[in-house]
N, CA, C and O of each residue as an XYZ file, in Angstrom:
652
protein
N     -47.015    -22.994     22.045
C     -46.894    -21.721     21.369
C     -45.581    -21.016     21.731
O     -44.897    -20.480     20.859
N     -45.240    -21.022     23.017
C     -44.020    -20.370     23.462
C     -42.791    -21.092     22.906
O     -41.791    -20.449     22.588
N     -42.858    -22.407     22.788
C     -41.758    -23.179     22.235
C     -41.525    -22.807     20.770
O     -40.375    -22.727     20.338
N     -42.560    -22.585     20.018
C     -42.468    -22.192     18.614
C     -41.825    -20.812     18.496
O     -40.999    -20.599     17.608
N     -42.182    -19.877     19.362
C     -41.577    -18.541     19.351
C     -40.084    -18.615     19.663
O     -39.281    -17.914     19.047
N     -39.717    -19.464     20.619
C     -38.305    -19.644     20.972
C     -37.542    -20.244     19.802
O     -36.423    -19.821     19.514
N     -38.126    -21.214     19.131
C     -37.504    -21.836     17.975
C     -37.310    -20.813     16.858
O     -36.261    -20.788     16.214
N     -38.319    -19.968     16.625
C     -38.210    -18.915     15.606
C     -37.113    -17.922     15.977
O     -36.354    -17.491     15.108
N     -37.018    -17.556     17.247
C     -35.972    -16.632     17.701
C     -34.595    -17.235     17.504
O     -33.668    -16.550     17.070
N     -34.459    -18.512     17.820
C     -33.168    -19.186     17.648
C     -32.780    -19.257     16.175
O     -31.614    -19.052     15.837
N     -33.731    -19.543     15.298
C     -33.451    -19.590     13.863
C     -33.051    -18.202     13.352
O     -32.119    -18.070     12.559
N     -33.752    -17.188     13.806
C     -33.437    -15.827     13.402
C     -32.034    -15.438     13.869
O     -31.266    -14.848     13.110
N     -31.705    -15.766     15.105
C     -30.373    -15.463     15.639
C     -29.302    -16.220     14.869
O     -28.251    -15.658     14.562
N     -29.549    -17.479     14.552
C     -28.593    -18.284     13.801
C     -28.415    -17.727     12.386
O     -27.294    -17.667     11.882
N     -29.503    -17.322     11.751
C     -29.439    -16.728     10.416
C     -28.641    -15.433     10.443
O     -27.800    -15.200      9.575
N     -28.902    -14.595     11.432
C     -28.175    -13.325     11.562
C     -26.678    -13.589     11.773
O     -25.840    -12.910     11.179
N     -26.347    -14.555     12.603
C     -24.943    -14.902     12.857
C     -24.281    -15.421     11.585
O     -23.147    -15.053     11.281
N     -24.977    -16.265     10.850
C     -24.441    -16.810      9.606
C     -24.201    -15.695      8.588
O     -23.164    -15.682      7.925
N     -25.128    -14.774      8.455
C     -24.956    -13.648      7.539
C     -23.782    -12.757      7.969
O     -23.040    -12.253      7.126
N     -23.624    -12.571      9.254
C     -22.508    -11.771      9.774
C     -21.179    -12.437      9.417
O     -20.252    -11.764      8.968
N     -21.081    -13.749      9.611
C     -19.851    -14.490      9.301
C     -19.551    -14.415      7.805
O     -18.406    -14.193      7.413
N     -20.562    -14.597      6.977
C     -20.368    -14.519      5.523
C     -19.871    -13.127      5.129
O     -18.969    -13.005      4.301
N     -20.445    -12.093      5.708
C     -20.028    -10.720      5.412
C     -18.564    -10.504      5.787
O     -17.807     -9.904      5.023
N     -18.170    -10.985      6.949
C     -16.775    -10.831      7.394
C     -15.831    -11.567      6.446
O     -14.780    -11.034      6.087
N     -16.186    -12.769      6.041
C     -15.346    -13.547      5.129
C     -15.210    -12.832      3.786
O     -14.113    -12.760      3.232
N     -16.308    -12.307      3.263
C     -16.258    -11.600      1.976
C     -15.374    -10.361      2.090
O     -14.536    -10.125      1.219
N     -15.542     -9.566      3.144
C     -14.704     -8.378      3.320
C     -13.236     -8.754      3.494
O     -12.362     -8.062      2.970
N     -12.952     -9.815      4.204
C     -11.570    -10.269      4.366
C     -10.988    -10.678      3.017
O      -9.844    -10.347      2.707
N     -11.772    -11.394      2.214
C     -11.322    -11.823      0.889
C     -10.999    -10.599      0.025
O      -9.960    -10.560     -0.634
N     -11.872     -9.620      0.030
C     -11.654     -8.406     -0.763
C     -10.425     -7.659     -0.251
O      -9.629     -7.161     -1.048
N     -10.260     -7.573      1.075
C      -9.125     -6.860      1.656
C      -7.808     -7.493      1.229
O      -6.845     -6.782      0.939
N      -7.754     -8.814      1.187
C      -6.519     -9.518      0.845
C      -6.275     -9.492     -0.660
O      -5.164     -9.197     -1.101
N      -7.282     -9.793     -1.436
C      -7.116     -9.942     -2.879
C      -7.182     -8.617     -3.625
O      -6.455     -8.421     -4.599
N      -8.031     -7.722     -3.191
C      -8.218     -6.470     -3.903
C      -8.991     -6.704     -5.195
O      -9.577     -7.769     -5.390
N      -8.990     -5.715     -6.070
C      -9.658     -5.805     -7.366
C      -8.577     -6.097     -8.405
O      -8.012     -5.180     -9.000
N      -8.296     -7.383     -8.615
C      -7.151     -7.766     -9.426
C      -7.523     -8.766    -10.509
O      -8.603     -9.357    -10.493
N      -6.612     -8.937    -11.440
C      -6.722     -9.923    -12.497
C      -5.330    -10.240    -13.012
O      -4.373     -9.526    -12.712
N      -5.217    -11.304    -13.785
C      -3.907    -11.714    -14.305
C      -3.604    -11.016    -15.623
O      -4.503    -10.768    -16.426
N      -2.344    -10.705    -15.837
C      -1.872    -10.122    -17.095
C      -1.032    -11.166    -17.822
O      -0.562    -12.127    -17.212
N      -0.847    -10.978    -19.108
C      -0.090    -11.951    -19.900
C       1.398    -11.940    -19.580
O       2.094    -12.910    -19.883
N       1.902    -10.869    -18.975
C       3.331    -10.798    -18.659
C       3.669    -11.371    -17.285
O       4.802    -11.247    -16.819
N       2.685    -12.001    -16.636
C       2.938    -12.634    -15.338
C       2.675    -11.744    -14.140
O       2.650    -12.221    -13.006
N       2.478    -10.450    -14.378
C       2.162     -9.556    -13.271
C       0.671     -9.607    -12.981
O      -0.124    -10.067    -13.801
N       0.314     -9.131    -11.817
C      -1.094     -9.026    -11.448
C      -1.560     -7.616    -11.730
O      -0.931     -6.644    -11.311
N      -2.669     -7.511    -12.444
C      -3.250     -6.201    -12.732
C      -4.114     -5.779    -11.552
O      -4.934     -6.552    -11.058
N      -3.920     -4.556    -11.113
C      -4.786     -3.955    -10.103
C      -5.716     -3.024    -10.862
O      -5.270     -2.044    -11.460
N      -7.001     -3.327    -10.839
C      -7.970     -2.585    -11.642
C      -8.523     -1.417    -10.829
O      -9.156     -1.608     -9.790
N      -8.272     -0.208    -11.321
C      -8.699      1.024    -10.658
C      -9.383      1.929    -11.665
O      -9.289      1.712    -12.873
N     -10.063      2.933    -11.170
C     -10.582      3.975    -12.051
C      -9.403      4.835    -12.503
O      -8.318      4.757    -11.926
N      -9.611      5.641    -13.518
C      -8.540      6.512    -14.016
C      -8.053      7.463    -12.914
O      -6.850      7.685    -12.782
N      -8.970      8.022    -12.128
C      -8.587      8.931    -11.045
C      -7.797      8.228     -9.955
O      -6.822      8.774     -9.439
N      -8.215      7.011     -9.600
C      -7.486      6.242     -8.578
C      -6.094      5.875     -9.076
O      -5.121      5.930     -8.324
N      -6.009      5.502    -10.348
C      -4.715      5.154    -10.942
C      -3.775      6.350    -10.879
O      -2.611      6.213    -10.501
N      -4.280      7.521    -11.250
C      -3.446      8.720    -11.226
C      -2.982      9.043     -9.809
O      -1.843      9.467     -9.613
N      -3.848      8.848     -8.824
C      -3.480      9.095     -7.428
C      -2.327      8.179     -6.996
O      -1.359      8.640     -6.390
N      -2.433      6.887     -7.310
C      -1.385      5.924     -6.936
C      -0.088      6.235     -7.680
O       0.985      6.235     -7.078
N      -0.179      6.498     -8.986
C       1.030      6.799     -9.760
C       1.673      8.110     -9.310
O       2.898      8.233     -9.327
N       0.869      9.082     -8.913
C       1.387     10.344     -8.397
C       2.186     10.106     -7.108
O       3.245     10.698     -6.899
N       1.659      9.236     -6.263
C       2.390      8.913     -5.032
C       3.713      8.226     -5.360
O       4.730      8.501     -4.723
N       3.704      7.342     -6.345
C       4.944      6.662     -6.746
C       5.960      7.659     -7.298
O       7.151      7.565     -7.003
N       5.488      8.611     -8.098
C       6.400      9.640     -8.616
C       6.981     10.469     -7.479
O       8.151     10.850     -7.523
N       6.170     10.750     -6.459
C       6.667     11.477     -5.295
C       7.762     10.714     -4.571
O       8.752     11.297     -4.129
N       7.575      9.401     -4.452
C       8.603      8.574     -3.818
C       9.896      8.584     -4.633
O      10.989      8.688     -4.075
N       9.763      8.476     -5.952
C      10.943      8.491     -6.817
C      11.656      9.840     -6.735
O      12.886      9.887     -6.700
N      10.910     10.918     -6.704
C      11.512     12.248     -6.564
C      12.240     12.380     -5.226
O      13.313     12.979     -5.151
N      11.651     11.819     -4.177
C      12.303     11.870     -2.855
C      13.605     11.077     -2.861
O      14.590     11.502     -2.258
N      13.619      9.932     -3.534
C      14.860      9.142     -3.616
C      15.923      9.946     -4.357
O      17.088      9.953     -3.958
N      15.532     10.618     -5.425
C      16.482     11.466     -6.143
C      17.015     12.565     -5.217
O      18.213     12.848     -5.212
N      16.133     13.173     -4.444
C      16.555     14.235     -3.520
C      17.476     13.681     -2.428
O      18.415     14.358     -2.008
N      17.215     12.463     -1.972
C      18.104     11.836     -0.982
C      19.502     11.694     -1.570
O      20.492     12.014     -0.911
N      19.582     11.217     -2.806
C      20.890     11.039     -3.449
C      21.586     12.373     -3.670
O      22.808     12.457     -3.551
N      20.824     13.418     -3.991
C      21.418     14.759     -4.094
C      21.987     15.185     -2.742
O      23.089     15.729     -2.667
N      21.229     14.936     -1.682
C      21.701     15.268     -0.337
C      22.959     14.508      0.028
O      23.867     15.063      0.647
N      23.017     13.238     -0.352
C      24.226     12.434     -0.104
C      25.406     13.053     -0.842
O      26.483     13.200     -0.265
N      25.221     13.418     -2.110
C      26.308     14.009     -2.901
C      26.806     15.320     -2.313
O      27.991     15.637     -2.414
N      25.908     16.083     -1.699
C      26.297     17.370     -1.105
C      26.694     17.237      0.364
O      27.189     18.189      0.967
N      26.479     16.064      0.930
C      26.753     15.882      2.352
C      25.771     16.646      3.227
O      26.115     17.067      4.331
N      24.564     16.823      2.742
C      23.548     17.629      3.417
C      22.525     16.714      4.107
O      21.538     16.295      3.502
N      22.782     16.421      5.371
C      21.924     15.496      6.122
C      20.514     16.065      6.321
O      19.542     15.311      6.346
N      20.400     17.373      6.460
C      19.072     17.976      6.625
C      18.236     17.768      5.364
O      17.048     17.461      5.450
N      18.847     17.934      4.209
C      18.144     17.732      2.943
C      17.691     16.266      2.814
O      16.582     15.993      2.355
N      18.542     15.347      3.215
C      18.201     13.920      3.182
C      17.012     13.658      4.098
O      16.043     13.011      3.702
N      17.094     14.162      5.318
C      16.016     13.934      6.296
C      14.710     14.560      5.827
O      13.656     13.927      5.897
N      14.773     15.796      5.352
C      13.546     16.474      4.902
C      12.926     15.769      3.699
O      11.709     15.603      3.631
N      13.760     15.359      2.759
C      13.264     14.702      1.545
C      12.606     13.372      1.862
O      11.527     13.073      1.352
N      13.243     12.583      2.691
C      12.676     11.264      3.001
C      11.458     11.381      3.915
O      10.494     10.628      3.772
N      11.503     12.315      4.840
C      10.366     12.493      5.749
C       9.110     12.967      4.997
O       7.990     12.660      5.405
N       9.296     13.705      3.915
C       8.153     14.225      3.163
C       7.306     13.110      2.543
O       6.143     13.334      2.210
N       7.870     11.927      2.388
C       7.120     10.792      1.834
C       7.067      9.624      2.816
O       6.766      8.491      2.442
N       7.362      9.922      4.063
C       7.259      8.891      5.100
C       5.803      8.606      5.433
O       4.903      8.965      4.674
N       5.582      7.973      6.545
C       4.213      7.580      6.893
C       3.305      8.790      7.098
O       2.103      8.703      6.851
N       3.860      9.914      7.545
C       3.036     11.117      7.710
C       2.708     11.761      6.372
O       1.696     12.450      6.241
N       3.567     11.536      5.372
C       3.351     12.112      4.052
C       2.596     11.196      3.107
O       2.345     11.555      1.956
N       2.233     10.012      3.587
C       1.506      9.073      2.728
C       0.129      9.636      2.405
O      -0.525     10.251      3.248
N      -0.286      9.415      1.188
C      -1.600      9.885      0.765
C      -2.660      9.107      1.533
O      -2.582      7.886      1.669
N      -3.637      9.828      2.024
C      -4.742      9.209      2.754
C      -5.790      8.751      1.741
O      -6.710      9.490      1.391
N      -5.623      7.504      1.279
C      -6.540      6.984      0.274
C      -7.913      6.722      0.870
O      -8.079      6.561      2.079
N      -8.867      6.687     -0.011
C     -10.230      6.382      0.408
C     -10.346      4.900      0.724
O      -9.591      4.092      0.184
N     -11.280      4.535      1.591
C     -11.489      3.109      1.874
C     -11.815      2.309      0.611
O     -11.423      1.148      0.495
N     -12.532      2.926     -0.338
C     -12.866      2.229     -1.585
C     -11.601      1.902     -2.373
O     -11.475      0.805     -2.917
N     -10.670      2.841     -2.436
C      -9.407      2.588     -3.130
C      -8.599      1.531     -2.387
O      -8.077      0.601     -3.002
N      -8.495      1.667     -1.081
C      -7.715      0.696     -0.312
C      -8.266     -0.726     -0.464
O      -7.501     -1.691     -0.452
N      -9.578     -0.857     -0.604
C     -10.184     -2.183     -0.782
C      -9.792     -2.796     -2.121
O      -9.751     -4.019     -2.254
N      -9.507     -1.964     -3.103
C      -9.140     -2.465     -4.428
C      -7.690     -2.923     -4.507
O      -7.328     -3.678     -5.409
N      -6.862     -2.478     -3.576
C      -5.443     -2.817     -3.604
C      -5.201     -4.142     -2.890
O      -5.692     -4.333     -1.777
N      -4.452     -5.067     -3.507
C      -4.176     -6.336     -2.829
C      -3.287     -6.123     -1.603
O      -2.531     -5.155     -1.527
N      -3.391     -7.031     -0.664
C      -2.671     -6.906      0.604
C      -1.159     -6.766      0.398
O      -0.523     -5.944      1.058
N      -0.587     -7.546     -0.496
C       0.858     -7.463     -0.739
C       1.288     -6.100     -1.232
O       2.344     -5.599     -0.847
N       0.472     -5.496     -2.083
C       0.745     -4.157     -2.595
C       0.694     -3.136     -1.457
O       1.571     -2.280     -1.333
N      -0.356     -3.244     -0.625
C      -0.492     -2.325      0.514
C       0.686     -2.489      1.478
O       1.220     -1.503      1.986
N       1.085     -3.736      1.726
C       2.186     -3.994      2.666
C       3.495     -3.418      2.136
O       4.243     -2.787      2.883
N       3.778     -3.631      0.846
C       5.001     -3.060      0.271
C       4.969     -1.540      0.329
O       5.960     -0.909      0.696
N       3.829     -0.950     -0.034
C       3.712      0.507     -0.028
C       3.921      1.104      1.352
O       4.666      2.071      1.510
N       3.272      0.534      2.338
C       3.452      1.059      3.703
C       4.865      0.791      4.198
O       5.411      1.581      4.969
N       5.465     -0.316      3.764
C       6.857     -0.597      4.114
C       7.795      0.463      3.569
O       8.739      0.868      4.247
N       7.542      0.915      2.348
C       8.367      1.969      1.749
C       8.211      3.271      2.539
O       9.204      3.935      2.835
N       6.987      3.636      2.876
C       6.782      4.861      3.665
C       7.486      4.764      5.025
O       8.100      5.730      5.480
N       7.396      3.605      5.663
C       8.074      3.394      6.945
C       9.598      3.500      6.764
O      10.282      4.121      7.578
N      10.118      2.894      5.701
C      11.563      2.954      5.444
C      12.025      4.393      5.223
O      13.131      4.760      5.621
N      11.183      5.202      4.591
C      11.556      6.596      4.381
C      11.637      7.338      5.720
O      12.496      8.200      5.908
N      10.737      6.996      6.646
C      10.845      7.553      8.009
C      12.170      7.156      8.648
O      12.827      7.967      9.301
N      12.549      5.910      8.453
C      13.800      5.409      9.042
C      15.013      6.117      8.434
O      15.968      6.423      9.148
N      14.984      6.379      7.137
C      16.084      7.118      6.503
C      16.173      8.526      7.097
O      17.266      9.012      7.388
N      15.028      9.174      7.273
C      15.013     10.515      7.874
C      15.604     10.481      9.278
O      16.413     11.336      9.638
N      15.201      9.497     10.066
C      15.720      9.385     11.431
C      17.222      9.103     11.436
O      17.956      9.646     12.261
N      17.672      8.261     10.521
C      19.106      7.954     10.446
C      19.900      9.197     10.039
O      20.986      9.439     10.565
N      19.362      9.983      9.107
C      20.043     11.221      8.705
C      20.073     12.209      9.869
O      21.077     12.888     10.081
N      18.973     12.292     10.626
C      18.935     13.167     11.802
C      19.994     12.766     12.828
O      20.567     13.624     13.500
N      20.252     11.469     12.947
C      21.256     10.973     13.904
C      22.677     11.046     13.354
O      23.633     10.711     14.053
N      22.820     11.487     12.092
C      24.149     11.619     11.497
C      24.781     10.288     11.137
O      26.003     10.147     11.189
N      23.975      9.321     10.777
C      24.505      8.015     10.373
C      25.415      8.182      9.156
O      25.261      9.130      8.386
N      26.358      7.264      8.987
C      27.277      7.380      7.842
C      26.530      7.297      6.504
O      25.482      6.660      6.400
N      27.086      7.946      5.502
C      26.495      7.952      4.169
C      26.309      6.527      3.651
O      25.307      6.234      2.999
N      27.258      5.645      3.934
C      27.142      4.259      3.457
C      25.874      3.594      3.997
O      25.227      2.823      3.288
N      25.523      3.886      5.235
C      24.295      3.347      5.839
C      23.064      3.922      5.138
O      22.128      3.189      4.821
N      23.066      5.234      4.898
C      21.939      5.878      4.229
C      21.764      5.352      2.809
O      20.639      5.142      2.356
N      22.874      5.141      2.106
C      22.792      4.596      0.750
C      22.263      3.170      0.764
O      21.493      2.781     -0.115
N      22.671      2.395      1.753
C      22.171      1.021      1.874
C      20.672      1.018      2.135
O      19.937      0.224      1.549
N      20.224      1.898      3.009
C      18.793      1.999      3.306
C      18.007      2.425      2.062
O      16.924      1.903      1.800
N      18.557      3.373      1.300
C      17.908      3.838      0.079
C      17.869      2.724     -0.959
O      16.878      2.581     -1.675
N      18.928      1.941     -1.048
C      18.962      0.800     -1.956
C      17.875     -0.214     -1.601
O      17.244     -0.791     -2.487
N      17.662     -0.424     -0.317
C      16.604     -1.343      0.122
C      15.218     -0.835     -0.271
O      14.343     -1.624     -0.628
N      15.018      0.482     -0.208
C      13.747      1.056     -0.650
C      13.568      0.813     -2.146
O      12.493      0.410     -2.590
N      14.619      1.058     -2.918
C      14.527      0.848     -4.365
C      14.257     -0.614     -4.705
O      13.579     -0.906     -5.690
N      14.782     -1.532     -3.900
C      14.508     -2.957     -4.124
C      13.015     -3.246     -3.970
O      12.458     -4.071     -4.694
N      12.374     -2.565     -3.025
C      10.920     -2.724     -2.865
C      10.181     -2.138     -4.053
O       9.172     -2.694     -4.486
N      10.664     -1.030     -4.585
C      10.052     -0.439     -5.776
C      10.134     -1.423     -6.951
O       9.151     -1.632     -7.663
N      11.300     -2.015     -7.144
C      11.483     -2.979     -8.228
C      10.568     -4.185     -8.024
O       9.952     -4.661     -8.978
N      10.472     -4.680     -6.799
C       9.604     -5.831     -6.513
C       8.147     -5.503     -6.825
O       7.426     -6.326     -7.390
N       7.726     -4.320     -6.462
C       6.343     -3.892     -6.716
C       6.076     -3.816     -8.215
O       5.094     -4.379     -8.700
N       6.933     -3.132     -8.943
C       6.727     -2.961    -10.379
C       6.868     -4.282    -11.133
O       6.314     -4.433    -12.222
N       7.598     -5.230    -10.569
C       7.718     -6.561    -11.179
C       6.500     -7.428    -10.909
O       6.241     -8.381    -11.643
N       5.760     -7.110     -9.873
C       4.627     -7.941     -9.455
C       3.277     -7.419     -9.917
O       2.381     -8.209    -10.215
N       3.114     -6.103     -9.983
C       1.808     -5.516    -10.250
C       1.858     -4.490    -11.369
O       2.900     -3.906    -11.669
N       0.685     -4.292    -11.979
C       0.496     -3.240    -12.957
C      -0.838     -2.570    -12.640
O      -1.842     -3.246    -12.417
N      -0.841     -1.250    -12.622
C      -2.084     -0.513    -12.392
C      -2.816     -0.435    -13.727
O      -2.261      0.020    -14.726
N      -4.048     -0.876    -13.731
C      -4.821     -1.000    -14.967
C      -6.157     -0.301    -14.792
O      -6.766     -0.370    -13.724
N      -6.613      0.369    -15.839
C      -7.954      0.943    -15.819
C      -8.760      0.274    -16.913
O      -8.221     -0.097    -17.956
N     -10.013      0.127    -16.679
C     -10.880     -0.476    -17.677
C     -11.712     -1.599    -17.076
O     -11.505     -2.011    -15.935
N     -12.652     -2.078    -17.869
C     -13.532     -3.135    -17.401
C     -13.020     -4.519    -17.740
O     -13.311     -5.481    -17.030
N     -12.261     -4.629    -18.815
C     -11.766     -5.931    -19.236
C     -10.257     -5.946    -19.167
O      -9.601     -4.966    -19.520
N      -9.707     -7.051    -18.717
C      -8.261     -7.229    -18.754
C      -7.931     -7.863    -20.102
O      -8.491     -8.898    -20.462
N      -7.034     -7.246    -20.832
C      -6.689     -7.765    -22.155
C      -5.364     -8.481    -22.123
O      -4.910     -8.985    -23.150
């Protein structure tokens, strides 16, 4: 009788462990892939709700506005304006998305996005240190290259079906 109870306990423990491993694998798959599908133009569609899409696009517009402000600061020779503009969209200024939204975004998209926020922090720090304008422009160009890579790779899509 005791041997049967031990066998049942071992099976239960093994089942629980197997379910735990499956859960971790599924969450890892979702974290890496996100909620995506293929588009006819070769980009990957990231499927979001209308509100989530607007949140992501709003953040992108903020980044573009900050880049414009950085270039204005460069034209005026105003290092404080450059630092303030870039810092406003750095890692501290990044939108705190919900875990549900973050799960829908593919890993590459998240990595590029956080890379851009980090780069904006670096531009702010370089402006604070009085780095030459050529260095700041090069750093800003690198940020724009990430923007181009992102827009070339992904499209934010709302809806149930990918057309």
